[in-house]
C-alpha positions in Angstrom: 125.0 51.7 51.7 122.3 54.1 52.9 122.9 55.8 56.2 119.6 56.5 58.0 119.5 59.3 60.6 118.0 58.3 64.0 116.9 61.8 64.9 113.9 63.0 63.1 112.8 66.6 63.2 109.3 66.9 64.5 106.9 69.3 62.8 104.5 69.3 65.8 104.3 72.3 68.2 104.1 71.7 71.9 101.7 73.9 73.7 102.9 73.0 77.2 105.3 75.9 77.4 102.7 78.4 76.1 100.2 77.4 78.8 102.9 77.8 81.5 103.6 81.2 80.2 99.9 82.2 80.3 99.5 81.0 83.8 102.6 82.9 85.0 101.2 86.1 83.4 97.9 85.5 85.0 99.4 85.1 88.4 101.6 88.2 87.9 98.6 90.4 87.0 96.4 89.0 89.8 99.1 89.9 92.4 100.0 93.2 90.9 96.3 94.3 90.7 95.9 93.8 94.5 98.7 96.4 95.1 96.7 99.1 93.4 95.3 101.6 95.9 91.4 101.5 95.8 91.2 105.1 97.0 91.1 107.6 94.1 91.1 110.6 96.5 94.3 110.9 98.6 93.5 111.3 102.3 95.3 111.1 105.6 92.9 109.1 107.6 92.7 109.5 111.4 94.3 106.7 113.5 92.2 104.2 115.5 92.7 100.9 117.2 89.1 99.7 116.7 88.5 97.2 113.9 84.9 97.5 112.6 84.5 95.8 109.3 81.4 96.3 107.1 80.3 95.6 103.6 80.5 99.1 102.1 77.9 100.2 99.7 78.8 103.9 99.2 82.0 105.8 100.0 81.9 109.5 100.9 85.1 111.4 100.9 86.0 114.7 102.5 89.4 116.0 101.4 91.7 118.5 103.0 90.1 121.4 101.0 86.8 120.4 102.7 85.2 119.2 99.5 82.6 116.3 99.5 82.7 113.4 97.1 80.2 110.6 96.8 81.8 107.7 95.1 84.2 110.1 93.4 81.4 112.5 92.3 81.7 116.0 93.7 79.0 117.4 95.9 78.6 120.6 97.9 77.3 121.0 101.4 73.9 122.2 100.1 73.5 119.4 97.6 75.0 116.6 99.8 71.6 115.2 100.9 70.1 115.2 97.3 73.2 113.5 95.9 73.1 110.9 98.6 69.5 110.3 98.0 70.2 109.7 94.3 72.7 107.1 95.1 70.7 105.5 97.9 67.5 105.2 96.0 66.0 101.7 96.3 68.2 100.7 99.2 66.9 100.2 102.7 70.0 99.5 104.9 73.1 100.6 103.1 76.4 101.2 104.8 78.2 104.4 104.0 81.9 104.6 104.6 83.1 108.1 105.4 86.7 108.7 104.5 87.6 112.1 105.9 91.0 113.6 106.0 92.3 114.0 109.5 92.7 117.8 109.1 89.0 118.2 108.4 87.0 119.9 111.2 84.4 117.7 112.8 81.5 119.9 111.5 82.0 118.5 108.0 81.7 115.0 109.3 78.6 115.9 111.2 77.1 117.4 108.1 77.4 114.0 106.4 75.9 112.2 109.4 73.0 114.7 109.5 72.3 114.3 105.8 72.1 110.5 106.2 69.9 110.8 109.3 67.5 113.1 107.4 67.3 110.6 104.6 66.6 107.8 107.1 63.9 109.9 108.8 62.2 111.0 105.6 62.5 107.7 103.7 62.0 105.3 106.7 65.4 103.6 106.0 68.2 102.3 108.1 71.4 103.6 106.5 74.5 103.6 108.6 77.6 105.8 108.5 81.0 104.4 109.6 84.2 106.4 109.8 87.2 104.9 108.0 90.4 105.0 110.0 93.9 103.6 109.7 95.8 101.7 112.3 98.2 103.7 114.5 101.8 103.9 113.4 103.1 102.2 116.5 100.7 99.2 116.3 102.1 96.2 114.5 
């Protein structure tokens, strides 16, 4: 008498568990990528309660050693206007976000605003400068 086994071993591979694993990894990397700080230059921004949001085109940094950076490219006070003009070429109404360390004297901020105003005057453009701030520590 021949005894037949009821359980057959399947040679097929189920992809359901593999697709679950891929989606879990995708979600993990999407969540962890939002935690990465977008600022490459470390600054202590001044505090403010105002909430002005704008679509930023260009970011200008002034660090605590009073150095200028335009989109992470170094610039000096004398070359600031020329470097800004290179980045702003072809744009009419760009928004420049100024991220200045809170220890920087106001004159350095005014230098950036003057450079943008000179470009606006000479090129007949309407570029705006907004100052990036952080919310106060006691505000929730």
